[in-house]
C-alpha positions in Angstrom: 0.1 0.3 -0.1 1.6 3.4 -1.4 1.4 6.3 1.4 -0.4 9.6 0.2 2.2 11.5 0.5 6.2 10.9 0.0 8.9 12.2 -1.7 11.1 11.0 -5.2 13.7 12.3 -6.8 14.4 12.3 -10.4 17.2 12.6 -12.5 17.9 14.0 -15.5 20.3 13.7 -18.0 20.8 16.6 -20.3 23.6 15.7 -22.7 27.2 16.4 -23.6 29.1 19.2 -22.5 32.6 18.5 -23.4 35.5 16.5 -23.3 38.2 16.2 -20.6 41.3 14.2 -18.7 39.2 12.3 -15.7 41.2 11.2 -12.8 39.3 8.7 -11.9 39.3 6.6 -15.8 42.9 8.3 -16.1 41.5 8.9 -19.8 40.1 11.5 -21.4 36.4 11.1 -21.6 33.5 12.6 -22.6 31.7 14.7 -20.1 28.0 15.0 -19.2 26.1 17.4 -16.9 22.3 16.7 -15.2 19.5 17.9 -13.1 18.4 16.1 -9.9 14.6 17.0 -8.8 13.4 16.2 -5.7 9.6 16.1 -5.7 6.5 16.3 -3.6 4.1 13.7 -4.6 0.5 13.2 -3.6 -1.5 10.2 -4.7 1.9 9.4 -7.2 1.6 12.8 -8.7 4.5 15.1 -9.0 3.0 18.0 -6.6 5.7 19.8 -5.9 9.6 20.4 -6.8 11.3 21.3 -3.7 14.7 21.2 -4.4 17.0 21.0 -7.4 21.0 20.0 -7.6 22.8 20.0 -10.4 25.9 18.2 -11.7 28.7 17.2 -13.9 29.7 13.7 -14.9 32.0 11.2 -16.4 30.3 9.5 -18.4 32.4 5.9 -18.4 32.7 6.2 -14.5 30.0 8.4 -13.3 32.2 10.6 -11.1 30.1 13.7 -10.6 30.9 16.6 -8.8 27.8 19.6 -8.1 27.7 22.8 -10.4 26.2 26.0 -8.5 22.9 27.3 -10.3 25.1 29.7 -11.8 27.3 27.7 -13.2 24.6 25.1 -14.4 22.5 28.2 -16.3 25.9 29.4 -17.9 26.6 25.8 -19.1 23.1 25.4 -20.6 23.5 28.2 -22.5 26.8 27.6 -24.1 25.7 24.1 -24.4 22.3 25.3 -26.3 24.4 27.6 -28.6 27.6 26.5 -29.5 27.3 22.5 -28.4 29.9 22.4 -25.7 31.7 24.2 -23.5 35.0 23.4 -25.0 37.6 26.3 -25.6 36.0 28.4 -22.9 36.7 29.9 -19.7 34.0 28.2 -18.3 35.3 24.5 -18.6 39.0 26.3 -17.3 37.4 27.3 -14.3 34.9 23.8 -13.4 37.7 21.4 -14.7 40.3 23.3 -12.5 37.9 22.2 -9.5 37.6 19.0 -10.7 40.6 18.0 -11.1 42.1 19.2 -8.1 39.3 17.5 -6.2 40.1 13.9 -8.5 44.0 14.3 -7.8 43.1 14.4 -4.2 41.1 11.4 -3.8 43.3 9.7 -6.1 46.1 10.6 -4.0 44.4 9.8 -0.8 43.0 6.4 -2.1 46.6 5.7 -3.6 48.5 6.4 -0.5 45.8 4.9 1.9 46.3 1.3 0.0 49.9 1.3 0.0 
């Protein structure tokens, strides 16, 4: 028996963003972006979006990184007009943060394993 009121999350893959190196996969891969929306549901009907999260992720390994709302809107606008964020300053700033986080994780993971 289902409840009258509950919450459910829905993820949306919004397509390709760019090609960049992934330290998790250890190769150059296609990155995509998406949106995760948490909905309040009443009698199995989506009634109210409560929370939205935006992210960019490596397609092969699924490593994902959160984007703030402004970054997401910029990515979405550039992808719609140019097809990707390759060769943009936005890509440089996003992937500087992503690569630093990935390298820190990879170093920690392999040092702890040794």
